[in-house]
BAKOL-677161 format. One record per residue (C-alpha): residue in one letter; chain; x, z, y. Coordinates in steps of 0.1 Angstrom, whole numbers, plus 5000, padded with zeros to 4 digits. Layout:
N
NODE   vexmar   vonu     px     pz     py
NODE        a      A      X      Z      Y
...
END
This chain:
292
NODE   vexmar   vonu     px     pz     py
NODE        m      A   8017   2974   1400
NODE        r      A   7988   2950   1400
NODE        p      A   7958   2956   1378
NODE        g      A   7955   2937   1345
NODE        p      A   7935   2905   1340
NODE        q      A   7900   2906   1354
NODE        s      A   7871   2883   1363
NODE        v      A   7852   2883   1396
NODE        t      A   7818   2866   1394
NODE        v      A   7797   2857   1425
NODE        n      A   7763   2840   1423
NODE        g      A   7769   2826   1388
NODE        m      A   7803   2813   1397
NODE        g      A   7834   2832   1393
NODE        w      A   7872   2836   1394
NODE        n      A   7891   2846   1364
NODE        v      A   7925   2861   1375
NODE        t      A   7953   2868   1351
NODE        g      A   7991   2874   1349
NODE        d      A   7993   2855   1316
NODE        l      A   8005   2820   1318
NODE        e      A   7992   2809   1284
NODE        s      A   7957   2820   1292
NODE        y      A   7959   2801   1325
NODE        t      A   7970   2769   1308
NODE        a      A   7945   2772   1280
NODE        e      A   7916   2776   1305
NODE        a      A   7928   2755   1335
NODE        g      A   7952   2731   1319
NODE        g      A   7926   2704   1314
NODE        f      A   7915   2706   1350
NODE        l      A   7951   2704   1363
NODE        h      A   7960   2675   1340
NODE        a      A   7929   2655   1350
NODE        d      A   7946   2648   1384
NODE        p      A   7984   2652   1380
NODE        v      A   7991   2638   1414
NODE        a      A   7969   2663   1434
NODE        n      A   7981   2691   1411
NODE        t      A   8017   2682   1411
NODE        v      A   8030   2716   1421
NODE        p      A   8011   2738   1397
NODE        l      A   8019   2715   1368
NODE        s      A   8057   2715   1376
NODE        v      A   8056   2753   1382
NODE        i      A   8041   2758   1347
NODE        e      A   8069   2738   1332
NODE        t      A   8095   2758   1351
NODE        l      A   8080   2791   1340
NODE        r      A   8080   2780   1304
NODE        s      A   8116   2769   1305
NODE        q      A   8130   2797   1327
NODE        g      A   8107   2826   1320
NODE        a      A   8078   2843   1338
NODE        d      A   8100   2857   1366
NODE        a      A   8115   2823   1376
NODE        f      A   8099   2825   1410
NODE        g      A   8097   2862   1413
NODE        e      A   8080   2891   1395
NODE        e      A   8044   2894   1385
NODE        p      A   8030   2859   1391
NODE        l      A   7992   2856   1392
NODE        f      A   7971   2826   1380
NODE        g      A   7934   2819   1380
NODE        w      A   7906   2795   1375
NODE        w      A   7871   2792   1389
NODE        r      A   7841   2780   1370
NODE        s      A   7809   2764   1383
NODE        g      A   7787   2767   1352
NODE        a      A   7807   2758   1321
NODE        e      A   7833   2736   1338
NODE        v      A   7865   2747   1355
NODE        g      A   7862   2735   1391
NODE        a      A   7893   2750   1408
NODE        a      A   7926   2768   1401
NODE        f      A   7952   2788   1420
NODE        l      A   7986   2803   1414
NODE        l      A   8007   2829   1432
NODE        t      A   8044   2832   1425
NODE        g      A   8071   2853   1442
NODE        a      A   8072   2850   1479
NODE        y      A   8054   2817   1480
NODE        p      A   8019   2812   1495
NODE        v      A   7988   2812   1473
NODE        l      A   7986   2776   1461
NODE        l      A   7950   2763   1460
NODE        s      A   7938   2733   1442
NODE        e      A   7909   2714   1457
NODE        m      A   7880   2738   1458
NODE        p      A   7848   2745   1477
NODE        e      A   7852   2767   1508
NODE        h      A   7831   2795   1493
NODE        a      A   7853   2796   1462
NODE        a      A   7884   2800   1484
NODE        a      A   7867   2828   1503
NODE        d      A   7858   2845   1470
NODE        l      A   7894   2842   1458
NODE        a      A   7906   2860   1489
NODE        d      A   7883   2889   1480
NODE        a      A   7894   2889   1444
NODE        l      A   7931   2890   1454
NODE        a      A   7924   2917   1480
NODE        d      A   7907   2938   1453
NODE        r      A   7938   2934   1432
NODE        r      A   7960   2946   1460
NODE        a      A   7980   2913   1460
NODE        a      A   8001   2906   1490
NODE        p      A   8005   2868   1494
NODE        p      A   8026   2857   1524
NODE        g      A   8002   2828   1531
NODE        v      A   7980   2802   1516
NODE        s      A   7985   2764   1510
NODE        g      A   7956   2740   1503
NODE        s      A   7933   2715   1519
NODE        a      A   7925   2725   1555
NODE        p      A   7889   2736   1547
NODE        a      A   7899   2757   1517
NODE        a      A   7930   2772   1533
NODE        q      A   7911   2782   1564
NODE        a      A   7882   2797   1544
NODE        f      A   7907   2817   1524
NODE        a      A   7925   2828   1556
NODE        a      A   7892   2839   1573
NODE        a      A   7882   2860   1543
NODE        w      A   7917   2874   1540
NODE        e      A   7917   2885   1577
NODE        r      A   7883   2901   1572
NODE        r      A   7896   2921   1542
NODE        t      A   7931   2930   1554
NODE        g      A   7932   2925   1592
NODE        m      A   7960   2900   1587
NODE        a      A   7956   2869   1608
NODE        a      A   7968   2834   1599
NODE        e      A   7991   2811   1617
NODE        v      A   8000   2775   1609
NODE        r      A   8034   2772   1592
NODE        m      A   8033   2735   1582
NODE        r      A   8010   2705   1580
NODE        q      A   8020   2685   1549
NODE        r      A   8011   2651   1535
NODE        l      A   8013   2642   1499
NODE        f      A   8027   2607   1492
NODE        r      A   8026   2587   1460
NODE        l      A   8049   2558   1452
NODE        d      A   8033   2524   1452
NODE        r      A   8062   2501   1447
NODE        l      A   8098   2512   1451
NODE        q      A   8116   2493   1479
NODE        p      A   8152   2505   1480
NODE        p      A   8172   2501   1512
NODE        d      A   8190   2468   1514
NODE        p      A   8218   2470   1519
NODE        l      A   8226   2505   1507
NODE        p      A   8250   2525   1528
NODE        d      A   8286   2531   1519
NODE        g      A   8291   2555   1490
NODE        t      A   8281   2561   1454
NODE        v      A   8256   2584   1436
NODE        r      A   8261   2607   1407
NODE        v      A   8242   2634   1388
NODE        a      A   8250   2669   1400
NODE        t      A   8265   2692   1374
NODE        a      A   8271   2729   1369
NODE        a      A   8303   2725   1390
NODE        d      A   8281   2716   1420
NODE        r      A   8260   2748   1417
NODE        q      A   8272   2765   1449
NODE        l      A   8269   2733   1469
NODE        v      A   8234   2726   1456
NODE        r      A   8224   2762   1463
NODE        d      A   8238   2761   1498
NODE        w      A   8219   2728   1505
NODE        f      A   8187   2741   1490
NODE        t      A   8190   2772   1513
NODE        a      A   8196   2750   1543
NODE        f      A   8166   2729   1534
NODE        e      A   8144   2760   1531
NODE        e      A   8157   2773   1565
NODE        e      A   8149   2740   1582
NODE        a      A   8115   2734   1565
NODE        q      A   8101   2769   1561
NODE        g      A   8122   2791   1585
NODE        g      A   8140   2807   1556
NODE        g      A   8134   2819   1521
NODE        r      A   8152   2831   1490
NODE        v      A   8164   2804   1467
NODE        r      A   8165   2817   1432
NODE        g      A   8196   2807   1411
NODE        a      A   8174   2802   1380
NODE        l      A   8156   2773   1397
NODE        i      A   8189   2757   1406
NODE        d      A   8201   2760   1370
NODE        d      A   8168   2745   1358
NODE        r      A   8172   2714   1380
NODE        l      A   8209   2710   1371
NODE        g      A   8200   2715   1334
NODE        h      A   8177   2685   1332
NODE        g      A   8197   2662   1355
NODE        g      A   8172   2667   1384
NODE        i      A   8197   2666   1413
NODE        l      A   8215   2635   1425
NODE        v      A   8243   2636   1451
NODE        w      A   8254   2608   1473
NODE        e      A   8292   2607   1480
NODE        v      A   8314   2589   1504
NODE        d      A   8351   2588   1496
NODE        g      A   8345   2616   1470
NODE        a      A   8328   2639   1496
NODE        p      A   8291   2649   1491
NODE        v      A   8270   2638   1521
NODE        a      A   8234   2640   1508
NODE        m      A   8213   2651   1478
NODE        a      A   8178   2646   1464
NODE        g      A   8161   2664   1436
NODE        r      A   8131   2658   1413
NODE        t      A   8111   2678   1388
NODE        r      A   8107   2670   1351
NODE        v      A   8081   2645   1342
NODE        v      A   8049   2664   1335
NODE        a      A   8016   2647   1326
NODE        g      A   8031   2614   1336
NODE        m      A   8041   2627   1371
NODE        a      A   8074   2637   1388
NODE        r      A   8078   2651   1423
NODE        v      A   8108   2642   1445
NODE        g      A   8123   2671   1465
NODE        p      A   8141   2686   1481
NODE        v      A   8159   2658   1500
NODE        y      A   8187   2671   1522
NODE        t      A   8214   2656   1544
NODE        p      A   8237   2679   1565
NODE        p      A   8233   2673   1602
NODE        e      A   8267   2657   1606
NODE        h      A   8258   2630   1580
NODE        r      A   8223   2621   1592
NODE        r      A   8211   2588   1605
NODE        l      A   8235   2569   1583
NODE        g      A   8210   2560   1555
NODE        y      A   8224   2584   1529
NODE        g      A   8191   2604   1525
NODE        a      A   8170   2572   1521
NODE        a      A   8195   2558   1495
NODE        v      A   8196   2589   1474
NODE        t      A   8158   2593   1476
NODE        a      A   8154   2557   1463
NODE        i      A   8177   2563   1434
NODE        v      A   8162   2597   1424
NODE        t      A   8128   2579   1425
NODE        r      A   8141   2553   1402
NODE        s      A   8155   2579   1379
NODE        a      A   8120   2595   1377
NODE        l      A   8105   2561   1368
NODE        e      A   8132   2555   1341
NODE        a      A   8124   2590   1327
NODE        g      A   8088   2579   1321
NODE        a      A   8069   2589   1352
NODE        a      A   8038   2568   1359
NODE        h      A   8033   2587   1392
NODE        v      A   8061   2597   1416
NODE        v      A   8051   2619   1445
NODE        l      A   8066   2638   1473
NODE        f      A   8055   2661   1502
NODE        t      A   8064   2656   1539
NODE        d      A   8062   2677   1570
NODE        l      A   8039   2658   1593
NODE        a      A   8059   2672   1622
NODE        n      A   8089   2651   1611
NODE        p      A   8082   2615   1619
NODE        t      A   8116   2603   1608
NODE        s      A   8112   2614   1572
NODE        n      A   8076   2602   1570
NODE        g      A   8088   2568   1582
NODE        i      A   8117   2566   1557
NODE        y      A   8095   2574   1527
NODE        q      A   8069   2548   1537
NODE        r      A   8096   2522   1540
NODE        l      A   8107   2532   1504
NODE        g      A   8072   2524   1492
NODE        y      A   8054   2557   1493
NODE        r      A   8018   2558   1505
NODE        p      A   7997   2587   1518
NODE        v      A   7973   2605   1493
NODE        v      A   7961   2637   1509
NODE        d      A   7970   2662   1536
NODE        r      A   7975   2700   1531
NODE        l      A   7978   2730   1554
NODE        v      A   8002   2759   1549
NODE        l      A   7992   2791   1567
NODE        g      A   8012   2823   1570
NODE        f      A   7998   2858   1573
NODE        g      A   8009   2883   1600
NODE        a      A   7998   2916   1612
END
């Protein structure tokens, strides 16, 4: 069991770490909402936790904010088996956070953030735990400029996934995680949450599903597209691009002023597709995993 909420202060600047979501949003919410594009993941995670409960991503989540003087200047969250998610922050704040989490006996499987912050966290984590880091993924965050759907669209039609599609959606989420991350548990509550707000679209040809794309709820004027998945036997036929364009349009129609998505920089095909749809690069992120 992790210790309760605590503060760690270093040289007049400090991390406040808690397991209480409402404390986190009360203290760090303004900082996160000030840049909803860069903070797309924590903002959408907060909404999922509120709708599905504190264990939506796994037991005992941790949250925290870092102050430089009176202002919150950084934030993090740690949920389930996901890497520690870092906002933009100074390298020394990232290193201090690693110490704070080590003191709490937390066991994150990795860290995700800007390259300088992620590497500073990883170096401090190795010093404290002996666990070295390896690169799992280099990501790029894209934001929609102006939607440019494929013309013409491929054969088929699109529809909103329903509860009847739950097993299909879960299988495709799992396949996406295996390809993108090398595996990982897909929690049923997260599938139900997406289905519940109409956040999954399926492209069909002759009544058979051939691709899907998901999106988050609109939070702070922002929605994030993902995952996008096409089974191998249906790839290179335009289905993934088509369903991505339509799920993007659904986010705009739901009121999103900013529509964003992440790509794996090692996949030039998907990066090219999203740019042809009108997405433009914003910032790169580094995902590191910890080993013995």
